[in-house]
C-alpha positions as CSV (number, residue, x, y, z in Angstrom):
1,M,0.0,0.0,0.0
2,I,1.0,3.6,-0.6
3,R,0.8,5.5,2.6
4,T,-0.4,9.0,1.9
5,I,-1.3,12.3,3.6
6,L,-3.7,14.9,2.2
7,I,-3.0,18.5,2.8
8,E,-5.8,20.8,1.7
9,D,-7.4,23.8,3.5
10,E,-10.8,23.6,1.7
11,E,-13.0,21.0,3.3
12,K,-14.9,20.4,0.0
13,S,-11.8,19.8,-2.0
14,L,-10.3,17.6,0.8
15,L,-13.4,15.4,0.8
16,A,-13.4,15.2,-3.0
17,L,-9.8,14.1,-3.2
18,A,-10.3,11.5,-0.4
19,G,-13.4,10.2,-2.1
20,L,-11.7,9.8,-5.5
21,L,-8.7,8.1,-4.0
22,S,-11.0,5.7,-2.1
23,Q,-13.0,4.9,-5.2
24,Y,-10.4,4.8,-8.0
25,C,-7.0,4.3,-6.3
26,P,-7.3,1.3,-3.9
27,E,-3.6,1.0,-3.7
28,V,-3.5,4.3,-1.7
29,S,-4.0,4.3,2.1
30,I,-4.9,7.7,3.5
31,I,-3.1,7.9,6.9
32,G,-3.6,11.5,7.7
33,K,-5.2,14.8,6.7
34,A,-4.2,18.4,7.4
35,G,-5.9,21.7,6.7
36,G,-2.9,24.0,6.9
37,A,0.9,24.4,6.7
38,E,1.7,24.0,10.4
39,A,-0.5,20.9,10.9
40,A,0.9,19.4,7.7
41,I,4.5,19.7,8.9
42,Y,3.6,18.0,12.1
43,L,1.8,15.1,10.3
44,I,4.7,14.6,7.8
45,E,7.2,14.4,10.6
46,E,5.0,12.2,12.8
47,L,3.6,9.7,10.1
48,K,6.4,9.7,7.5
49,P,4.2,9.0,4.5
50,D,5.3,7.6,1.1
51,L,3.4,10.1,-0.8
52,I,1.7,13.5,-0.1
53,F,-1.0,15.4,-2.0
54,I,-0.6,19.1,-1.2
55,D,-2.4,22.3,-2.0
56,V,-0.3,25.3,-3.2
57,M,-2.0,28.0,-1.2
58,M,-3.1,27.7,2.4
59,P,-4.0,30.3,5.0
60,D,-0.7,29.9,7.0
61,G,1.7,29.2,4.2
62,T,2.3,27.5,0.8
63,G,2.9,23.9,-0.1
64,F,6.5,25.0,-0.9
65,D,6.9,26.3,2.6
66,V,5.7,23.0,4.1
67,L,8.1,20.9,2.1
68,E,11.0,23.2,2.7
69,R,10.5,23.2,6.5
70,S,9.9,19.5,6.8
71,T,13.0,17.5,7.8
72,Y,11.4,14.3,6.6
73,K,11.2,14.1,2.8
74,P,8.4,11.9,1.4
75,A,9.3,9.8,-1.7
76,G,6.5,11.4,-3.7
77,V,4.8,14.8,-3.9
78,I,1.8,15.6,-6.0
79,F,0.6,19.2,-5.9
80,V,-3.1,19.9,-6.2
81,T,-4.0,23.4,-7.4
82,A,-6.7,25.6,-8.9
83,F,-5.9,27.0,-12.3
84,E,-3.3,29.6,-11.6
85,E,-0.7,30.8,-14.1
86,F,2.3,31.0,-11.9
87,A,1.7,27.7,-10.1
88,L,1.3,25.8,-13.4
89,R,4.3,27.4,-14.8
90,A,6.4,26.5,-11.7
91,F,5.4,22.9,-11.9
92,R,6.1,22.6,-15.7
93,F,9.5,24.1,-15.3
94,S,10.4,21.8,-12.4
95,A,8.7,18.7,-13.9
96,L,6.9,18.1,-10.6
97,D,3.6,16.2,-10.7
98,Y,0.5,18.2,-10.2
99,L,-3.3,17.9,-10.5
100,L,-5.8,20.7,-11.4
101,K,-9.0,21.4,-9.5
102,P,-11.7,20.3,-10.1
103,L,-10.0,16.9,-9.9
104,N,-10.4,14.4,-12.7
105,F,-10.2,10.7,-11.6
106,L,-8.3,9.7,-14.7
107,D,-5.6,12.3,-14.0
108,L,-5.5,11.2,-10.4
109,Q,-5.1,7.5,-11.4
110,A,-2.3,8.4,-13.8
111,A,-0.4,10.4,-11.2
112,V,-0.7,7.6,-8.6
113,K,0.4,5.0,-11.2
114,R,3.4,7.1,-12.2
115,F,4.5,7.4,-8.5
116,E,3.9,3.6,-7.9
117,K,6.0,2.6,-10.9
118,L,8.9,4.9,-9.9
119,H,8.6,3.9,-6.2
120,T,8.6,0.2,-7.0
121,E,11.6,0.6,-9.3
122,K,13.3,2.9,-6.7
123,K,13.6,5.6,-9.3
124,V,11.6,8.3,-7.5
125,P,13.5,11.5,-8.2
126,L,15.0,13.6,-5.4
127,Y,12.6,16.5,-5.1
128,G,15.0,19.0,-3.4
129,E,16.3,20.8,-6.5
130,Q,13.0,20.4,-8.4
131,M,11.2,22.0,-5.5
132,S,13.7,24.9,-5.4
133,I,13.1,25.6,-9.1
134,A,9.4,25.4,-8.7
135,K,9.4,27.8,-5.7
136,N,11.7,30.3,-7.5
137,T,9.6,30.1,-10.6
138,Y,6.5,30.7,-8.6
139,D,7.9,33.7,-6.9
140,S,9.6,35.2,-9.9
141,P,8.2,36.0,-13.4
142,V,11.6,35.0,-15.0
143,P,12.8,31.5,-14.2
144,E,16.5,30.8,-14.4
145,H,16.5,27.0,-14.5
146,I,14.5,24.2,-16.1
147,V,14.3,20.5,-15.4
148,L,14.7,18.4,-18.5
149,P,13.1,15.0,-18.0
150,A,14.6,11.8,-19.6
151,L,13.6,8.2,-19.5
152,D,16.2,7.4,-16.9
153,G,16.0,10.6,-14.8
154,F,16.3,14.3,-15.4
155,S,18.8,17.1,-15.7
156,I,18.7,20.7,-14.3
157,V,20.0,23.3,-16.7
158,K,20.2,27.1,-17.0
159,L,17.7,28.5,-19.5
160,S,20.4,31.0,-20.7
161,E,22.5,28.0,-21.9
162,I,19.9,26.5,-24.2
163,V,20.7,27.5,-27.8
164,R,17.9,25.6,-29.6
165,C,15.5,22.7,-29.3
166,E,14.9,20.2,-32.2
167,A,12.0,17.8,-32.6
168,D,13.0,14.1,-32.6
169,S,9.8,12.1,-32.9
170,N,8.1,12.4,-29.5
171,Y,11.3,13.6,-27.9
172,T,13.3,16.8,-28.1
173,K,17.0,17.3,-28.6
174,V,18.1,20.2,-26.5
175,V,21.3,21.9,-27.7
176,F,23.4,23.9,-25.2
177,S,26.1,26.5,-25.6
178,T,28.2,24.6,-23.0
179,G,28.2,20.9,-24.0
180,K,26.6,18.0,-25.8
181,P,22.9,17.8,-26.5
182,F,20.3,16.3,-24.2
183,L,17.4,14.1,-25.4
184,A,14.4,15.2,-23.3
185,S,11.4,12.9,-23.0
186,R,9.0,15.7,-24.0
187,S,7.7,16.9,-27.4
188,L,8.8,20.2,-29.0
189,V,5.2,21.5,-28.4
190,H,5.8,21.2,-24.7
191,F,8.9,23.4,-24.9
192,E,7.3,25.8,-27.2
193,E,4.5,26.3,-24.6
194,L,7.0,26.6,-21.8
195,L,9.5,28.9,-23.4
196,G,7.5,30.9,-25.9
197,E,7.4,34.0,-23.7
198,L,11.1,33.8,-22.9
199,H,12.8,34.8,-26.2
200,F,12.4,31.4,-27.7
201,V,10.6,31.3,-31.1
202,R,9.3,28.3,-33.1
203,V,10.8,29.0,-36.6
204,H,10.0,25.6,-38.2
205,H,7.9,22.5,-37.3
206,K,11.2,20.9,-36.1
207,H,13.0,23.9,-34.5
208,L,12.6,26.2,-31.5
209,I,15.4,28.7,-31.2
210,N,16.8,31.1,-28.5
211,L,16.9,34.6,-30.0
212,A,19.9,35.4,-27.8
213,Y,22.0,33.0,-29.9
214,V,21.0,34.2,-33.4
215,R,24.1,35.3,-35.3
216,R,22.5,36.2,-38.6
217,Y,19.5,35.8,-40.9
218,Q,19.8,35.0,-44.6
219,K,16.8,36.0,-46.7
220,G,15.1,33.4,-48.9
221,R,11.6,32.0,-49.3
222,G,11.4,31.5,-45.6
223,G,15.1,32.2,-44.9
224,M,17.8,30.6,-42.9
225,V,19.1,31.5,-39.4
226,E,22.7,30.9,-38.4
227,M,23.1,30.3,-34.7
228,T,26.2,31.2,-32.7
229,D,27.2,27.6,-32.6
230,G,27.5,27.6,-36.4
231,H,24.3,25.5,-36.9
232,E,21.9,26.7,-39.6
233,V,18.2,26.5,-39.0
234,E,15.6,26.8,-41.7
235,V,12.8,29.2,-41.2
236,S,9.5,28.0,-42.7
237,V,7.5,30.4,-44.9
238,R,4.6,30.2,-42.4
239,K,6.9,31.2,-39.5
240,K,8.9,33.9,-41.3
241,D,6.9,37.0,-40.3
242,E,6.6,35.8,-36.7
243,F,10.3,35.2,-36.5
244,L,11.2,38.6,-38.0
245,A,8.8,40.4,-35.6
246,A,10.2,38.5,-32.6
247,I,13.9,39.2,-33.5
248,T,13.2,42.9,-34.1
249,A,11.5,43.2,-30.8
250,F,14.2,41.3,-29.0
251,T,17.1,43.3,-30.5
252,R,15.4,46.6,-29.7
253,G,14.9,45.5,-26.1
254,A,18.5,44.4,-25.9
255,V,19.9,47.8,-26.9
């Protein structure tokens, strides 16, 4: 059984989560519930759960505060949150698992199964650095790091070191200014959604580039971009105007 604690300040949401777990996730045993940060810290230390479900915002603190202050670190953490821009962005940059309210039982089952598989194989990631990235991203509009998931783990990298991302089937090859590429187990669409407001532009169905590493642009039907690492990236006709507008805005802002 997976021993779990539910941390949620809204009684209605707490009952809904408990009910869904009872009905759809029989492998989960609820050993405790808390309605605030202080009570949650006490329960975590006292009961030492395998997995916790935790809300982001509570009257006396955030879920990040709870996990930061707890000396006992559970093997798994699944955040439960209402639709809120900075929270979602934080989880996506850190690759932490999260569920959106109102809860969907299929998403809940999938999250529990992911944890169960990793826990059984003893591949549950260390949450310390991921949590730090999530908290910093939640507190700041401009994140500095991103977690890149892979089949055998993850890597934490500086956003400023990513030159470009290239689609590779359902994976993405991430190319850095400092070393060899990393094959991330996410699609290029995932990175486009994540980095689209941070000077990264999709110039082709296979390419997402960091405007900070553009060396020059050569005109053509769509054109060609030369990156500072010497790699040339084709610009599709459909993406040409979007790229030119983005690089113009970026270079003006950089002056």
